[in-house]
DOVEX-38930 format. One line per 4 residues: for each residue x negated, y negated, z negated of C-alpha. Coordinates in steps of 0.1 Angstrom, whole numbers, plus 2048, in hexadecimal, padded with zeros to 3 digits. Example, Ala and Ser with C-alpha at 12.3 -4.5 7.8 and 13.67 -1.06 7.14 Angstrom:
785,82D,7B2 | 777,80B,7B9 .
END
This chain:
800,801,800 | 7F0,7E1,80C | 7FC,7CC,7EE | 7E5,7B1,7DF .
801,7A6,7C6 | 7EA,7A7,7AA | 7C4,7A3,7A9 | 7BD,7B0,787 .
79A,7BB,77F | 79D,7C3,75B | 7B5,7C3,73E | 7AC,79E,739 .
7AE,78F,75B | 7CB,78E,773 | 7D8,77A,790 | 7F6,779,7A9 .
7F5,77C,7CE | 814,788,7E0 | 822,790,803 | 843,785,80F .
851,7A0,826 | 858,7C5,822 | 854,7E1,83B | 871,7F8,843 .
85E,814,82F | 861,812,808 | 83D,809,7FA | 82F,7FB,819 .
82B,7D7,820 | 81F,7C0,83B | 80C,7A2,830 | 81F,780,83C .
809,769,827 | 807,762,802 | 81A,751,7E5 | 812,747,7C2 .
823,756,7A5 | 836,736,79B | 846,735,7BC | 84E,75B,7BE .
86B,770,7B0 | 885,75A,7C2 | 899,773,7D1 | 8A0,799,7D3 .
889,79F,7ED | 86B,792,7D9 | 876,7A3,7BB | 874,7C5,7CF .
853,7BB,7DC | 845,7B6,7B8 | 855,7DB,7B1 | 842,7E8,7CE .
823,7D7,7C2 | 827,7EA,7A1 | 82C,80B,7B2 | 80C,802,7C6 .
7F5,808,7A9 | 7FF,82D,7A6 | 7EB,834,7C5 | 7CB,821,7BD .
7AB,836,7BE | 78F,81D,7BD | 793,807,79E | 772,805,790 .
762,820,7A5 | 773,83E,7B5 | 78C,846,79B | 7A5,860,7AB .
7B9,86F,78E | 7BD,890,79D | 79B,89B,7AA | 789,88B,789 .
79F,89E,771 | 799,8BC,785 | 771,8B5,781 | 778,8AD,75A .
785,8D0,755 | 777,8F2,75D | 784,8F3,780 | 76A,8E0,793 .
749,8CE,792 | 741,8AB,79C | 730,8B3,7BC | 726,898,7D6 .
705,890,7E3 | 6F1,892,7C2 | 6F6,88A,79E | 6F2,866,7A5 .
70F,866,7C0 | 72B,85D,7A9 | 71D,85D,787 | 740,858,777 .
749,879,785 | 72A,88B,779 | 72E,87C,756 | 750,88A,751 .
748,8AB,761 | 72C,8B3,748 | 739,89D,72C | 71B,884,72C .
732,868,72B | 72B,847,71A | 73D,823,719 | 729,818,737 .
72A,838,74F | 74B,847,751 | 76C,846,765 | 77A,82E,74B .
777,80F,75C | 78C,81A,778 | 7A6,82B,765 | 7A8,80B,74E .
7AA,7F3,76A | 7C6,806,77F | 7DD,80E,761 | 7DA,7EB,751 .
7E1,7DC,776 | 7FF,7F1,77A | 80A,7E6,755 | 804,7C2,75D .
81A,7C2,77B | 834,7D4,76B | 834,7BB,74D | 835,79E,765 .
853,7AA,779 | 867,7B3,758 | 85F,78F,74C | 86C,780,76D .
88A,793,778 | 8A3,780,763 | 89A,760,775 | 8A2,76E,798 .
8C3,75E,7A4 | 8E1,770,7B2 | 8D2,794,7AA | 8ED,7B0,7A7 .
8F0,7C1,786 | 8EA,7E5,796 | 8CA,7D9,7A7 | 8BB,7C7,788 .
8C4,7E5,774 | 8AF,7FD,78D | 892,7E9,791 | 890,7E0,76B .
893,806,765 | 876,80E,77F | 85E,7F3,770 | 863,803,74D .
85E,825,75B | 83E,819,76D | 830,807,74E | 835,828,739 .
826,83D,755 | 806,825,756 | 805,828,72D | 809,84D,72E .
7EB,84E,743 | 7D7,836,72C | 7E0,846,70B | 7D5,866,715 .
7B6,85B,726 | 7AC,844,708 | 7BF,848,6EA | 7BF,826,6D8 .
7C8,80B,6F2 | 7D9,7E9,6F1 | 7FD,7EB,6F4 | 80A,7CD,70A .
830,7CA,714 | 830,7A7,723 | 817,78F,735 | 7FD,783,71E .
7F8,75E,718 | 7D4,752,721 | 7CB,74A,6FD | 7D3,76F,6F6 .
7BE,77F,70E | 7A2,78C,6FB | 7B4,792,6DA | 7C7,7B2,6E4 .
7C1,7CD,6C8 | 7C7,7F1,6CE | 7E8,801,6C4 | 7E9,825,6B6 .
7F3,842,6CD | 812,844,6BB | 81C,821,6C2 | 815,823,6E5 .
829,844,6EB | 846,834,6D7 | 846,81A,6F2 | 840,832,70F .
860,846,704 | 874,827,6FE | 86C,81C,720 | 874,83E,731 .
893,843,71E | 8A1,822,729 | 896,82A,74E | 8A5,84E,74C .
8C8,83E,746 | 8C9,828,763 | 8B5,838,780 | 8C5,84C,79B .
8C4,872,79C | 8BA,873,7C0 | 8A5,85E,7D7 | 8AE,856,7FB .
899,85E,817 | 890,83C,81D | 884,834,7FA | 86F,853,7F2 .
856,84A,7D8 | 86B,838,7C1 | 872,848,7A0 | 891,85A,798 .
8A1,866,778 | 893,888,77A | 870,87C,780 | 873,864,762 .
881,882,74F | 866,898,757 | 84B,87E,74D | 860,879,72C .
85B,89F,727 | 836,89D,72D | 833,881,715 | 842,896,6F9 .
82F,8B4,702 | 80E,8A0,702 | 815,896,6DD | 811,8BC,6D5 .
82D,8BB,6BA | 83E,8DF,6B6 | 85A,8CC,6A4 | 863,8BA,6C6 .
85E,8D6,6DF | 883,8DD,6E1 | 889,8BA,6E8 | 86D,8BE,706 .
87D,8DD,710 | 8A0,8CC,715 | 891,8B2,72A | 880,8CA,741 .
89F,8DD,742 | 8B2,8C0,74E | 898,8BD,76D | 896,8E4,773 .
8BD,8E8,773 | 8C6,8C9,786 | 8CB,8DA,7A8 | 8B4,8C0,7B8 .
894,8D5,7BB | 88A,8F6,7C4 | 86B,90A,7C6 | 85C,90A,7E8 .
85F,92E,7F7 | 83C,92A,803 | 822,91F,7EA | 80C,90F,808 .
82A,8F8,814 | 828,8E5,7F3 | 80A,8D3,7FD | 80E,8CF,822 .
80D,8AA,82B | 828,8AF,843 | 83E,8BC,829 | 83D,89D,812 .
858,898,7F6 | 860,8BE,7FB | 87A,8D0,7E2 | 860,8D8,7C9 .
854,8B3,7C5 | 860,8A1,7A6 | 845,882,7A6 | 831,87D,7C5 .
81A,85E,7CC | 81C,858,7F2 | 7FE,84F,808 | 7FE,844,82C .
7E6,837,846 | 7FE,821,856 | 7ED,802,843 | 7CC,809,858 .
7B7,7FD,83D | 791,7FF,83F | 782,7EA,823 | 768,801,810 .
766,7E4,7F7 | 78A,7E6,7EC | 798,809,7F4 | 7B7,802,7DC .
7C3,7EA,7F9 | 7CA,807,80F | 7E8,81F,811 | 7D2,83F,816 .
7C6,858,7FE | 7A0,85A,7FB | 79D,879,7E6 | 79F,891,803 .
783,882,812 | 76F,889,7F1 | 778,8AC,7EC | 775,8BB,80F .
757,8CE,81B | 73A,8B5,823 | 734,8AF,848 | 74C,8CD,84E .
74B,8DA,874 | 767,8F3,87C | 78C,8F6,87D | 7A6,8EA,867 .
793,8D0,851 | 781,8B2,858 | 75F,8A9,847 | 760,89F,824 .
748,895,809 | 743,8B4,7F4 | 74F,8A6,7D3 | 762,8BD,7B9 .
756,8E1,7C7 | 76C,8F9,7B5 | 75D,90C,798 | 755,931,79B .
769,936,77D | 789,929,78C | 782,93B,7AD | 77D,95B,797 .
79D,955,788 | 7B1,951,7A6 | 7A1,96F,7B9 | 7BC,987,7C4 .
7D7,96D,7BD | 7EC,963,7DA | 7E6,93F,7D2 | 7C0,942,7D7 .
7BD,938,7FC | 7D7,91B,7F7 | 7C3,90D,7DB | 79E,914,7E3 .
78C,910,802 | 773,92F,805 | 755,91F,817 | 743,941,81C .
762,94E,82E | 762,92F,843 | 73E,934,84B | 743,956,854 .
75E,94B,86E | 745,933,87C | 749,912,86B | 72D,8FF,859 .
72B,8E5,840 | 70F,8D5,82A | 70B,8E2,806 | 70A,8C6,7F0 .
703,8BF,7C9 | 711,8DC,7B5 | 71D,8EE,7D3 | 731,90D,7CC .
73F,914,7F0 | 761,90F,7E1 | 775,8EF,7E8 | 796,8E0,7DE .
7AF,8EE,7F8 | 7D2,8DE,7ED | 7C6,8BB,7F5 | 7AB,8C1,80E .
7A6,8AB,82B | 7B9,8BC,847 | 7AA,8B1,86A | 7CF,8AF,878 .
7D6,892,860 | 7B6,87E,864 | 7BD,859,86B | 7B9,84C,88B .
7BB,828,87E | 7A6,813,866 | 78B,826,854 | 796,84C,855 .
786,855,834 | 79B,83C,821 | 7BB,844,833 | 7C5,867,82C .
7ED,868,82D | 7ED,885,813 | 804,87E,7F6 | 7FE,888,7D2 .
815,89C,7C4 | 813,896,79D | 831,8AA,78E | 842,8C5,7A0 .
859,8E1,796 | 845,8FC,78F | 833,8E4,776 | 853,8DD,763 .
85D,902,766 | 83F,90B,753 | 840,8ED,73A | 864,8F6,731 .
859,91A,72C | 83D,911,714 | 853,8F9,702 | 86E,913,6FE .
855,92A,6ED | 846,911,6D6 | 869,906,6CD | 876,92A,6C6 .
88E,926,6E2 | 89B,93D,6FE | 880,955,703 | 894,965,720 .
896,942,732 | 872,93B,72D | 869,95D,73C | 880,957,75A .
86E,935,762 | 84C,942,75D | 855,960,774 | 866,94C,78F .
844,938,794 | 833,95B,798 | 84E,96A,7AD | 84A,94D,7C5 .
828,95B,7CE | 831,97F,7CA | 821,987,7A9 | 832,99F,790 .
843,992,772 | 830,98E,751 | 83A,988,72B | 843,966,722 .
825,95F,70B | 813,93E,707 | 7F4,94D,715 | 806,959,733 .
814,937,739 | 7F1,926,734 | 7E2,93D,74D | 7FF,938,765 .
7FB,912,762 | 7D6,918,768 | 7DC,929,78A | 7FB,91B,797 .
7F1,8F5,78F | 7CB,8F9,796 | 7B9,8DA,7A4 | 7D9,8C6,7A0 .
7CE,8AF,781 | 7DD,8C4,764 | 7C4,8DB,758 | 7AD,8C1,743 .
7CE,8B2,733 | 7DC,8D5,72C | 7BD,8DF,719 | 7BC,8C1,705 .
7E1,8BF,6FD | 7E2,8E5,6F0 | 7C0,8E1,6DD | 7AE,8FA,6F3 .
796,8DF,702 | 77A,8E8,6EA | 77D,90A,6F0 | 77C,90B,715 .
767,8ED,71C | 750,8EF,701 | 737,902,717 | 738,8E5,72E .
72D,8CB,716 | 751,8C1,706 | 74F,8B5,6E1 | 76D,8B7,6CE .
77A,895,6BD | 768,883,6DA | 76F,891,6FE | 794,893,6FB .
793,86E,705 | 77C,859,719 | 769,83B,70C | 776,817,70E .
765,806,72A | 74A,7F2,71A | 753,7D2,72C | 774,7D1,71D .
764,7D5,6F9 | 749,7B9,703 | 761,7A2,711 | 778,7A3,6F2 .
75A,79F,6DA | 761,7BF,6CA | 788,7BA,6C5 | 78A,7DB,6D9 .
77C,7F7,6C5 | 767,812,6D8 | 775,836,6D5 | 764,84D,6BB .
743,85D,6C7 | 73C,843,6E1 .
END
């Protein structure tokens, strides 16, 4: 989305630049000049543009360095290594891979900037919406709900990634820019749940074809269920199970019959997709200095085999090579070939690529750079039109099953959900146990960005990631970016251990 609505470099610096016309496709704008904030928010069209600008942040992948959430979380887990040309290629990826993070070298800056930029935009929109003249109540209610849900989405990432963070729910006066203290995670979760519950009561159950990418009632319900699961309180597991049940029994979603079809770029917003972040090459953006300005997804370029020459794929950069442990876990599983590219097999069939840092000859398949979708406009590496599926039905099936077991709920229902995911790929039923559910999540959702968060929220990170350098009571979260601590003269307190 080519939307320079907010030029926002850190939590403590913001500006506003807006465009004045909307393309026919949701979340795609054509620039028609700029306007200042004081002259904006004058009609429904401008309000909608401000909403699009808030959604825009969801797809950013280059704030403060290449910080694409899915591949980076995959690297942070036991699913993949950092890769690239060498250990100095993307130091923040290497630091999270081997848990040598510090407040200067980590993905923290990118995640911090991205999510606080989204929060700033949501807060600004919410503060301005009452001043828009002649705005119908249904439109006002929906945009308000979306802005609150987006704010909750960004805060959910921040609290999971950093723990103690500033909680800001309105635009900050200049005099207060450097005095924002951190709130407790409990306070942040309270605000997240409040925003999501208010949005859930208003948003539509389904999204029309021309508006795909907007949040629905059930996408927000699924996020709310995840928020409760993340807090890891067994007393609330029945509540989480009910939320996932609302999604899973809504009749709107269905498992794709063919597992491979989930990730096909020509099968976007399929029946299994609940929350999907859109990408497109329509903007034809090609500015290496500001990748966030484009519509494309740069992650496929990162994870493809480097300098690949052969059928099916385009050349990538060799980041996030899949770990032998994950490859071994998926060996014999029907999902292997749709999750992992087996480089040795490709070579045996006549293809070739360059082995790069930490090469394992295994690569991420789900979001690989498929040659047929390589952009013919702009800078191809920055313009992959491959969407990110952040929440899908198999995910919510397995989370409902887990929540049922942890709350003493319906074991038959838990077993049916678990085994529906297995049956889709032709696997035999297994007993509904937490171990089996956790194993299924690992295999079904591999390389989709869930594994690290799953390990942390279920207190298994130290056991699984300890041999890779993970230290408990430290590496559950990232360090606060040092420049944020410095610019506040220590008002922001660094996370323990950093």
